[in-house]
PDB file of N, CA, C and O in Angstrom:
ATOM      1  N   MET A   1       0.826  -1.187   0.000  1.00  0.00           N
ATOM      2  CA  MET A   1       0.000   0.000   0.000  1.00  0.00           C
ATOM      3  C   MET A   1       0.867   1.246   0.000  1.00  0.00           C
ATOM      4  O   MET A   1       0.672   2.115  -0.849  1.00  0.00           O
ATOM      5  N   GLY A   2       1.804   1.365   0.908  1.00  0.00           N
ATOM      6  CA  GLY A   2       2.673   2.527   0.951  1.00  0.00           C
ATOM      7  C   GLY A   2       1.998   3.712   1.616  1.00  0.00           C
ATOM      8  O   GLY A   2       0.839   3.649   2.024  1.00  0.00           O
ATOM      9  N   VAL A   3       2.746   4.777   1.713  1.00  0.00           N
ATOM     10  CA  VAL A   3       2.237   5.997   2.317  1.00  0.00           C
ATOM     11  C   VAL A   3       1.231   6.630   1.367  1.00  0.00           C
ATOM     12  O   VAL A   3       1.496   6.726   0.169  1.00  0.00           O
ATOM     13  N   PRO A   4       0.065   7.068   1.883  1.00  0.00           N
ATOM     14  CA  PRO A   4      -0.934   7.677   1.010  1.00  0.00           C
ATOM     15  C   PRO A   4      -0.407   8.967   0.365  1.00  0.00           C
ATOM     16  O   PRO A   4       0.248   9.778   1.019  1.00  0.00           O
ATOM     17  N   GLN A   5      -0.696   9.132  -0.885  1.00  0.00           N
ATOM     18  CA  GLN A   5      -0.249  10.302  -1.621  1.00  0.00           C
ATOM     19  C   GLN A   5      -1.422  11.253  -1.858  1.00  0.00           C
ATOM     20  O   GLN A   5      -2.548  10.818  -2.102  1.00  0.00           O
ATOM     21  N   PHE A   6      -1.145  12.539  -1.784  1.00  0.00           N
ATOM     22  CA  PHE A   6      -2.180  13.550  -1.975  1.00  0.00           C
ATOM     23  C   PHE A   6      -2.722  13.532  -3.396  1.00  0.00           C
ATOM     24  O   PHE A   6      -3.892  13.838  -3.626  1.00  0.00           O
ATOM     25  N   THR A   7      -1.866  13.170  -4.349  1.00  0.00           N
ATOM     26  CA  THR A   7      -2.294  13.163  -5.748  1.00  0.00           C
ATOM     27  C   THR A   7      -3.337  12.082  -6.022  1.00  0.00           C
ATOM     28  O   THR A   7      -4.063  12.163  -7.013  1.00  0.00           O
ATOM     29  N   ASP A   8      -3.419  11.074  -5.159  1.00  0.00           N
ATOM     30  CA  ASP A   8      -4.391  10.002  -5.360  1.00  0.00           C
ATOM     31  C   ASP A   8      -5.825  10.460  -5.122  1.00  0.00           C
ATOM     32  O   ASP A   8      -6.757   9.873  -5.673  1.00  0.00           O
ATOM     33  N   ILE A   9      -6.018  11.499  -4.311  1.00  0.00           N
ATOM     34  CA  ILE A   9      -7.378  11.892  -3.945  1.00  0.00           C
ATOM     35  C   ILE A   9      -7.853  13.165  -4.628  1.00  0.00           C
ATOM     36  O   ILE A   9      -9.011  13.552  -4.467  1.00  0.00           O
ATOM     37  N   ILE A  10      -6.988  13.818  -5.381  1.00  0.00           N
ATOM     38  CA  ILE A  10      -7.380  15.086  -6.012  1.00  0.00           C
ATOM     39  C   ILE A  10      -8.521  14.888  -7.016  1.00  0.00           C
ATOM     40  O   ILE A  10      -9.346  15.784  -7.195  1.00  0.00           O
ATOM     41  N   SER A  11      -8.574  13.742  -7.661  1.00  0.00           N
ATOM     42  CA  SER A  11      -9.585  13.508  -8.692  1.00  0.00           C
ATOM     43  C   SER A  11     -10.956  13.155  -8.131  1.00  0.00           C
ATOM     44  O   SER A  11     -11.908  13.026  -8.902  1.00  0.00           O
ATOM     45  N   LEU A  12     -11.091  12.994  -6.824  1.00  0.00           N
ATOM     46  CA  LEU A  12     -12.377  12.635  -6.226  1.00  0.00           C
ATOM     47  C   LEU A  12     -13.308  13.840  -6.162  1.00  0.00           C
ATOM     48  O   LEU A  12     -12.857  14.981  -6.060  1.00  0.00           O
ATOM     49  N   SER A  13     -14.613  13.576  -6.222  1.00  0.00           N
ATOM     50  CA  SER A  13     -15.587  14.653  -6.072  1.00  0.00           C
ATOM     51  C   SER A  13     -15.781  14.943  -4.586  1.00  0.00           C
ATOM     52  O   SER A  13     -15.297  14.198  -3.734  1.00  0.00           O
ATOM     53  N   ASN A  14     -16.490  16.026  -4.282  1.00  0.00           N
ATOM     54  CA  ASN A  14     -16.695  16.403  -2.883  1.00  0.00           C
ATOM     55  C   ASN A  14     -17.474  15.338  -2.115  1.00  0.00           C
ATOM     56  O   ASN A  14     -17.166  15.074  -0.953  1.00  0.00           O
ATOM     57  N   THR A  15     -18.474  14.724  -2.739  1.00  0.00           N
ATOM     58  CA  THR A  15     -19.250  13.690  -2.043  1.00  0.00           C
ATOM     59  C   THR A  15     -18.398  12.446  -1.814  1.00  0.00           C
ATOM     60  O   THR A  15     -18.505  11.806  -0.768  1.00  0.00           O
ATOM     61  N   GLU A  16     -17.562  12.105  -2.774  1.00  0.00           N
ATOM     62  CA  GLU A  16     -16.668  10.955  -2.592  1.00  0.00           C
ATOM     63  C   GLU A  16     -15.655  11.223  -1.481  1.00  0.00           C
ATOM     64  O   GLU A  16     -15.290  10.316  -0.734  1.00  0.00           O
ATOM     65  N   ILE A  17     -15.209  12.466  -1.378  1.00  0.00           N
ATOM     66  CA  ILE A  17     -14.277  12.830  -0.311  1.00  0.00           C
ATOM     67  C   ILE A  17     -14.974  12.706   1.043  1.00  0.00           C
ATOM     68  O   ILE A  17     -14.393  12.179   1.992  1.00  0.00           O
ATOM     69  N   SER A  18     -16.207  13.184   1.139  1.00  0.00           N
ATOM     70  CA  SER A  18     -16.949  13.088   2.392  1.00  0.00           C
ATOM     71  C   SER A  18     -17.153  11.637   2.807  1.00  0.00           C
ATOM     72  O   SER A  18     -17.008  11.297   3.981  1.00  0.00           O
ATOM     73  N   GLU A  19     -17.486  10.787   1.849  1.00  0.00           N
ATOM     74  CA  GLU A  19     -17.653   9.363   2.144  1.00  0.00           C
ATOM     75  C   GLU A  19     -16.325   8.735   2.563  1.00  0.00           C
ATOM     76  O   GLU A  19     -16.290   7.892   3.460  1.00  0.00           O
ATOM     77  N   ALA A  20     -15.239   9.143   1.919  1.00  0.00           N
ATOM     78  CA  ALA A  20     -13.924   8.613   2.265  1.00  0.00           C
ATOM     79  C   ALA A  20     -13.499   9.062   3.659  1.00  0.00           C
ATOM     80  O   ALA A  20     -12.828   8.314   4.370  1.00  0.00           O
ATOM     81  N   ILE A  21     -13.883  10.275   4.058  1.00  0.00           N
ATOM     82  CA  ILE A  21     -13.573  10.768   5.400  1.00  0.00           C
ATOM     83  C   ILE A  21     -14.271   9.898   6.446  1.00  0.00           C
ATOM     84  O   ILE A  21     -13.657   9.500   7.437  1.00  0.00           O
ATOM     85  N   ILE A  22     -15.534   9.610   6.228  1.00  0.00           N
ATOM     86  CA  ILE A  22     -16.289   8.774   7.168  1.00  0.00           C
ATOM     87  C   ILE A  22     -15.681   7.372   7.247  1.00  0.00           C
ATOM     88  O   ILE A  22     -15.509   6.818   8.332  1.00  0.00           O
ATOM     89  N   GLU A  23     -15.367   6.822   6.106  1.00  0.00           N
ATOM     90  CA  GLU A  23     -14.769   5.485   6.054  1.00  0.00           C
ATOM     91  C   GLU A  23     -13.401   5.453   6.755  1.00  0.00           C
ATOM     92  O   GLU A  23     -13.089   4.505   7.477  1.00  0.00           O
ATOM     93  N   THR A  24     -12.603   6.483   6.537  1.00  0.00           N
ATOM     94  CA  THR A  24     -11.274   6.552   7.137  1.00  0.00           C
ATOM     95  C   THR A  24     -11.366   6.743   8.645  1.00  0.00           C
ATOM     96  O   THR A  24     -10.570   6.171   9.390  1.00  0.00           O
ATOM     97  N   GLU A  25     -12.333   7.546   9.108  1.00  0.00           N
ATOM     98  CA  GLU A  25     -12.519   7.716  10.548  1.00  0.00           C
ATOM     99  C   GLU A  25     -12.912   6.399  11.199  1.00  0.00           C
ATOM    100  O   GLU A  25     -12.442   6.086  12.293  1.00  0.00           O
ATOM    101  N   ASN A  26     -13.770   5.622  10.540  1.00  0.00           N
ATOM    102  CA  ASN A  26     -14.157   4.316  11.071  1.00  0.00           C
ATOM    103  C   ASN A  26     -12.963   3.370  11.111  1.00  0.00           C
ATOM    104  O   ASN A  26     -12.787   2.621  12.072  1.00  0.00           O
ATOM    105  N   GLU A  27     -12.152   3.407  10.071  1.00  0.00           N
ATOM    106  CA  GLU A  27     -10.959   2.562  10.024  1.00  0.00           C
ATOM    107  C   GLU A  27      -9.986   2.930  11.144  1.00  0.00           C
ATOM    108  O   GLU A  27      -9.398   2.052  11.776  1.00  0.00           O
ATOM    109  N   LEU A  28      -9.817   4.234  11.386  1.00  0.00           N
ATOM    110  CA  LEU A  28      -8.931   4.690  12.454  1.00  0.00           C
ATOM    111  C   LEU A  28      -9.466   4.259  13.818  1.00  0.00           C
ATOM    112  O   LEU A  28      -8.695   3.856  14.690  1.00  0.00           O
ATOM    113  N   PHE A  29     -10.778   4.342  14.003  1.00  0.00           N
ATOM    114  CA  PHE A  29     -11.390   3.880  15.252  1.00  0.00           C
ATOM    115  C   PHE A  29     -11.101   2.401  15.471  1.00  0.00           C
ATOM    116  O   PHE A  29     -10.722   1.991  16.568  1.00  0.00           O
ATOM    117  N   ASN A  30     -11.282   1.610  14.430  1.00  0.00           N
ATOM    118  CA  ASN A  30     -11.036   0.169  14.552  1.00  0.00           C
ATOM    119  C   ASN A  30      -9.577  -0.136  14.875  1.00  0.00           C
ATOM    120  O   ASN A  30      -9.290  -1.037  15.665  1.00  0.00           O
ATOM    121  N   LEU A  31      -8.656   0.610  14.268  1.00  0.00           N
ATOM    122  CA  LEU A  31      -7.240   0.401  14.558  1.00  0.00           C
ATOM    123  C   LEU A  31      -6.921   0.767  16.007  1.00  0.00           C
ATOM    124  O   LEU A  31      -6.175   0.057  16.681  1.00  0.00           O
ATOM    125  N   ARG A  32      -7.489   1.875  16.484  1.00  0.00           N
ATOM    126  CA  ARG A  32      -7.257   2.275  17.876  1.00  0.00           C
ATOM    127  C   ARG A  32      -7.878   1.273  18.837  1.00  0.00           C
ATOM    128  O   ARG A  32      -7.325   1.006  19.904  1.00  0.00           O
ATOM    129  N   PHE A  33      -9.016   0.724  18.465  1.00  0.00           N
ATOM    130  CA  PHE A  33      -9.670  -0.287  19.291  1.00  0.00           C
ATOM    131  C   PHE A  33      -8.812  -1.541  19.368  1.00  0.00           C
ATOM    132  O   PHE A  33      -8.661  -2.134  20.436  1.00  0.00           O
ATOM    133  N   LYS A  34      -8.253  -1.942  18.237  1.00  0.00           N
ATOM    134  CA  LYS A  34      -7.359  -3.101  18.228  1.00  0.00           C
ATOM    135  C   LYS A  34      -6.140  -2.856  19.113  1.00  0.00           C
ATOM    136  O   LYS A  34      -5.689  -3.756  19.820  1.00  0.00           O
ATOM    137  N   LYS A  35      -5.615  -1.647  19.071  1.00  0.00           N
ATOM    138  CA  LYS A  35      -4.459  -1.319  19.899  1.00  0.00           C
ATOM    139  C   LYS A  35      -4.818  -1.380  21.377  1.00  0.00           C
ATOM    140  O   LYS A  35      -4.053  -1.916  22.179  1.00  0.00           O
ATOM    141  N   ALA A  36      -5.968  -0.840  21.743  1.00  0.00           N
ATOM    142  CA  ALA A  36      -6.386  -0.812  23.140  1.00  0.00           C
ATOM    143  C   ALA A  36      -6.677  -2.206  23.684  1.00  0.00           C
ATOM    144  O   ALA A  36      -6.463  -2.468  24.868  1.00  0.00           O
ATOM    145  N   THR A  37      -7.161  -3.095  22.830  1.00  0.00           N
ATOM    146  CA  THR A  37      -7.491  -4.451  23.268  1.00  0.00           C
ATOM    147  C   THR A  37      -6.362  -5.429  22.996  1.00  0.00           C
ATOM    148  O   THR A  37      -6.532  -6.641  23.132  1.00  0.00           O
ATOM    149  N   ARG A  38      -5.208  -4.898  22.610  1.00  0.00           N
ATOM    150  CA  ARG A  38      -3.993  -5.688  22.369  1.00  0.00           C
ATOM    151  C   ARG A  38      -4.180  -6.781  21.324  1.00  0.00           C
ATOM    152  O   ARG A  38      -3.616  -7.869  21.440  1.00  0.00           O
ATOM    153  N   GLN A  39      -4.974  -6.482  20.307  1.00  0.00           N
ATOM    154  CA  GLN A  39      -5.105  -7.400  19.180  1.00  0.00           C
ATOM    155  C   GLN A  39      -3.959  -7.124  18.214  1.00  0.00           C
ATOM    156  O   GLN A  39      -3.329  -6.068  18.263  1.00  0.00           O
ATOM    157  N   SER A  40      -3.706  -8.070  17.354  1.00  0.00           N
ATOM    158  CA  SER A  40      -2.607  -7.877  16.408  1.00  0.00           C
ATOM    159  C   SER A  40      -3.041  -6.970  15.256  1.00  0.00           C
ATOM    160  O   SER A  40      -4.128  -7.113  14.698  1.00  0.00           O
ATOM    161  N   PHE A  41      -2.157  -6.042  14.924  1.00  0.00           N
ATOM    162  CA  PHE A  41      -2.358  -5.144  13.789  1.00  0.00           C
ATOM    163  C   PHE A  41      -1.007  -4.560  13.426  1.00  0.00           C
ATOM    164  O   PHE A  41      -0.043  -4.682  14.182  1.00  0.00           O
ATOM    165  N   LYS A  42      -0.943  -3.937  12.287  1.00  0.00           N
ATOM    166  CA  LYS A  42       0.301  -3.313  11.842  1.00  0.00           C
ATOM    167  C   LYS A  42       0.295  -1.859  12.327  1.00  0.00           C
ATOM    168  O   LYS A  42      -0.555  -1.062  11.929  1.00  0.00           O
ATOM    169  N   SER A  43       1.239  -1.538  13.177  1.00  0.00           N
ATOM    170  CA  SER A  43       1.236  -0.235  13.843  1.00  0.00           C
ATOM    171  C   SER A  43       1.374   0.936  12.871  1.00  0.00           C
ATOM    172  O   SER A  43       0.885   2.028  13.158  1.00  0.00           O
ATOM    173  N   HIS A  44       2.018   0.734  11.752  1.00  0.00           N
ATOM    174  CA  HIS A  44       2.171   1.827  10.797  1.00  0.00           C
ATOM    175  C   HIS A  44       0.844   2.206  10.138  1.00  0.00           C
ATOM    176  O   HIS A  44       0.728   3.292   9.572  1.00  0.00           O
ATOM    177  N   GLU A  45      -0.140   1.339  10.204  1.00  0.00           N
ATOM    178  CA  GLU A  45      -1.436   1.640   9.596  1.00  0.00           C
ATOM    179  C   GLU A  45      -2.116   2.814  10.292  1.00  0.00           C
ATOM    180  O   GLU A  45      -2.866   3.556   9.658  1.00  0.00           O
ATOM    181  N   ILE A  46      -1.863   2.990  11.588  1.00  0.00           N
ATOM    182  CA  ILE A  46      -2.453   4.123  12.302  1.00  0.00           C
ATOM    183  C   ILE A  46      -1.918   5.430  11.722  1.00  0.00           C
ATOM    184  O   ILE A  46      -2.678   6.360  11.451  1.00  0.00           O
ATOM    185  N   LYS A  47      -0.618   5.486  11.538  1.00  0.00           N
ATOM    186  CA  LYS A  47      -0.001   6.700  10.986  1.00  0.00           C
ATOM    187  C   LYS A  47      -0.506   6.975   9.574  1.00  0.00           C
ATOM    188  O   LYS A  47      -0.831   8.115   9.243  1.00  0.00           O
ATOM    189  N   HIS A  48      -0.574   5.951   8.749  1.00  0.00           N
ATOM    190  CA  HIS A  48      -1.037   6.132   7.372  1.00  0.00           C
ATOM    191  C   HIS A  48      -2.501   6.565   7.339  1.00  0.00           C
ATOM    192  O   HIS A  48      -2.884   7.399   6.519  1.00  0.00           O
ATOM    193  N   THR A  49      -3.312   6.007   8.219  1.00  0.00           N
ATOM    194  CA  THR A  49      -4.733   6.343   8.250  1.00  0.00           C
ATOM    195  C   THR A  49      -4.932   7.784   8.710  1.00  0.00           C
ATOM    196  O   THR A  49      -5.755   8.510   8.152  1.00  0.00           O
ATOM    197  N   LYS A  50      -4.182   8.196   9.723  1.00  0.00           N
ATOM    198  CA  LYS A  50      -4.276   9.577  10.195  1.00  0.00           C
ATOM    199  C   LYS A  50      -3.843  10.556   9.112  1.00  0.00           C
ATOM    200  O   LYS A  50      -4.442  11.618   8.945  1.00  0.00           O
ATOM    201  N   ARG A  51      -2.799  10.189   8.380  1.00  0.00           N
ATOM    202  CA  ARG A  51      -2.312  11.064   7.313  1.00  0.00           C
ATOM    203  C   ARG A  51      -3.344  11.174   6.194  1.00  0.00           C
ATOM    204  O   ARG A  51      -3.589  12.261   5.670  1.00  0.00           O
ATOM    205  N   ARG A  52      -3.946  10.040   5.831  1.00  0.00           N
ATOM    206  CA  ARG A  52      -4.962  10.056   4.779  1.00  0.00           C
ATOM    207  C   ARG A  52      -6.165  10.898   5.213  1.00  0.00           C
ATOM    208  O   ARG A  52      -6.716  11.656   4.415  1.00  0.00           O
ATOM    209  N   LEU A  53      -6.566  10.764   6.470  1.00  0.00           N
ATOM    210  CA  LEU A  53      -7.688  11.547   6.980  1.00  0.00           C
ATOM    211  C   LEU A  53      -7.378  13.041   6.907  1.00  0.00           C
ATOM    212  O   LEU A  53      -8.231  13.832   6.506  1.00  0.00           O
ATOM    213  N   ALA A  54      -6.181  13.422   7.286  1.00  0.00           N
ATOM    214  CA  ALA A  54      -5.786  14.830   7.216  1.00  0.00           C
ATOM    215  C   ALA A  54      -5.780  15.332   5.777  1.00  0.00           C
ATOM    216  O   ALA A  54      -6.201  16.458   5.512  1.00  0.00           O
ATOM    217  N   GLN A  55      -5.307  14.510   4.851  1.00  0.00           N
ATOM    218  CA  GLN A  55      -5.287  14.904   3.442  1.00  0.00           C
ATOM    219  C   GLN A  55      -6.703  15.107   2.910  1.00  0.00           C
ATOM    220  O   GLN A  55      -6.976  16.072   2.196  1.00  0.00           O
ATOM    221  N   LEU A  56      -7.595  14.192   3.265  1.00  0.00           N
ATOM    222  CA  LEU A  56      -8.976  14.301   2.795  1.00  0.00           C
ATOM    223  C   LEU A  56      -9.647  15.550   3.351  1.00  0.00           C
ATOM    224  O   LEU A  56     -10.325  16.272   2.621  1.00  0.00           O
ATOM    225  N   LYS A  57      -9.459  15.801   4.632  1.00  0.00           N
ATOM    226  CA  LYS A  57     -10.077  16.981   5.249  1.00  0.00           C
ATOM    227  C   LYS A  57      -9.489  18.275   4.688  1.00  0.00           C
ATOM    228  O   LYS A  57     -10.210  19.253   4.494  1.00  0.00           O
ATOM    229  N   THR A  58      -8.195  18.282   4.429  1.00  0.00           N
ATOM    230  CA  THR A  58      -7.555  19.464   3.856  1.00  0.00           C
ATOM    231  C   THR A  58      -8.094  19.760   2.463  1.00  0.00           C
ATOM    232  O   THR A  58      -8.413  20.905   2.141  1.00  0.00           O
ATOM    233  N   LEU A  59      -8.193  18.731   1.650  1.00  0.00           N
ATOM    234  CA  LEU A  59      -8.690  18.926   0.282  1.00  0.00           C
ATOM    235  C   LEU A  59     -10.137  19.404   0.294  1.00  0.00           C
ATOM    236  O   LEU A  59     -10.496  20.303  -0.467  1.00  0.00           O
ATOM    237  N   LEU A  60     -10.970  18.815   1.146  1.00  0.00           N
ATOM    238  CA  LEU A  60     -12.367  19.234   1.223  1.00  0.00           C
ATOM    239  C   LEU A  60     -12.471  20.682   1.687  1.00  0.00           C
ATOM    240  O   LEU A  60     -13.274  21.441   1.145  1.00  0.00           O
ATOM    241  N   THR A  61     -11.685  21.075   2.667  1.00  0.00           N
ATOM    242  CA  THR A  61     -11.695  22.450   3.169  1.00  0.00           C
ATOM    243  C   THR A  61     -11.265  23.429   2.086  1.00  0.00           C
ATOM    244  O   THR A  61     -11.880  24.482   1.919  1.00  0.00           O
ATOM    245  N   LEU A  62     -10.216  23.088   1.353  1.00  0.00           N
ATOM    246  CA  LEU A  62      -9.750  23.965   0.279  1.00  0.00           C
ATOM    247  C   LEU A  62     -10.808  24.144  -0.800  1.00  0.00           C
ATOM    248  O   LEU A  62     -11.020  25.248  -1.301  1.00  0.00           O
ATOM    249  N   ARG A  63     -11.462  23.056  -1.148  1.00  0.00           N
ATOM    250  CA  ARG A  63     -12.507  23.146  -2.184  1.00  0.00           C
ATOM    251  C   ARG A  63     -13.691  23.971  -1.710  1.00  0.00           C
ATOM    252  O   ARG A  63     -14.247  24.752  -2.482  1.00  0.00           O
ATOM    253  N   LEU A  64     -14.082  23.813  -0.464  1.00  0.00           N
ATOM    254  CA  LEU A  64     -15.204  24.579   0.056  1.00  0.00           C
ATOM    255  C   LEU A  64     -14.862  26.056   0.170  1.00  0.00           C
ATOM    256  O   LEU A  64     -15.728  26.903  -0.048  1.00  0.00           O
ATOM    257  N   GLU A  65     -13.620  26.382   0.507  1.00  0.00           N
ATOM    258  CA  GLU A  65     -13.192  27.776   0.549  1.00  0.00           C
ATOM    259  C   GLU A  65     -13.223  28.391  -0.847  1.00  0.00           C
ATOM    260  O   GLU A  65     -13.601  29.552  -1.004  1.00  0.00           O
ATOM    261  N   ASN A  66     -12.830  27.625  -1.855  1.00  0.00           N
ATOM    262  CA  ASN A  66     -12.861  28.112  -3.241  1.00  0.00           C
ATOM    263  C   ASN A  66     -14.283  28.376  -3.693  1.00  0.00           C
ATOM    264  O   ASN A  66     -14.528  29.344  -4.412  1.00  0.00           O
ATOM    265  N   VAL A  67     -15.221  27.541  -3.289  1.00  0.00           N
ATOM    266  CA  VAL A  67     -16.618  27.726  -3.647  1.00  0.00           C
ATOM    267  C   VAL A  67     -17.165  28.992  -2.996  1.00  0.00           C
ATOM    268  O   VAL A  67     -17.900  29.751  -3.628  1.00  0.00           O
ATOM    269  N   GLU A  68     -16.807  29.218  -1.733  1.00  0.00           N
ATOM    270  CA  GLU A  68     -17.287  30.417  -1.034  1.00  0.00           C
ATOM    271  C   GLU A  68     -16.707  31.684  -1.635  1.00  0.00           C
ATOM    272  O   GLU A  68     -17.397  32.702  -1.686  1.00  0.00           O
ATOM    273  N   GLN A  69     -15.470  31.657  -2.089  1.00  0.00           N
ATOM    274  CA  GLN A  69     -14.835  32.831  -2.688  1.00  0.00           C
ATOM    275  C   GLN A  69     -15.454  33.183  -4.025  1.00  0.00           C
ATOM    276  O   GLN A  69     -15.504  34.356  -4.397  1.00  0.00           O
ATOM    277  N   LYS A  70     -15.927  32.181  -4.753  1.00  0.00           N
ATOM    278  CA  LYS A  70     -16.524  32.434  -6.067  1.00  0.00           C
ATOM    279  C   LYS A  70     -17.909  33.065  -5.955  1.00  0.00           C
ATOM    280  O   LYS A  70     -18.367  33.742  -6.876  1.00  0.00           O
ATOM    281  N   ASP A  71     -18.573  32.838  -4.819  1.00  0.00           N
ATOM    282  CA  ASP A  71     -19.933  33.396  -4.642  1.00  0.00           C
ATOM    283  C   ASP A  71     -19.928  34.841  -4.311  1.00  0.00           C
ATOM    284  O   ASP A  71     -20.990  35.438  -4.135  1.00  0.00           O
TER     285      ASP A  71
END
């Protein structure tokens, strides 16, 4: 999988980004739950998931700011 790249999500629409944010938040919750209950998981997935979530939120915020400026 590798580290998530910002260029991978630029082509998504705003609704797809919103759905991806919800999905990524759920994935991060599950990873944190696994960590708290000492289940096996790959620890780097937490970092990658947090980074992807930040990228998605940043892109959505930038797009919404651009829409507000055009109005």
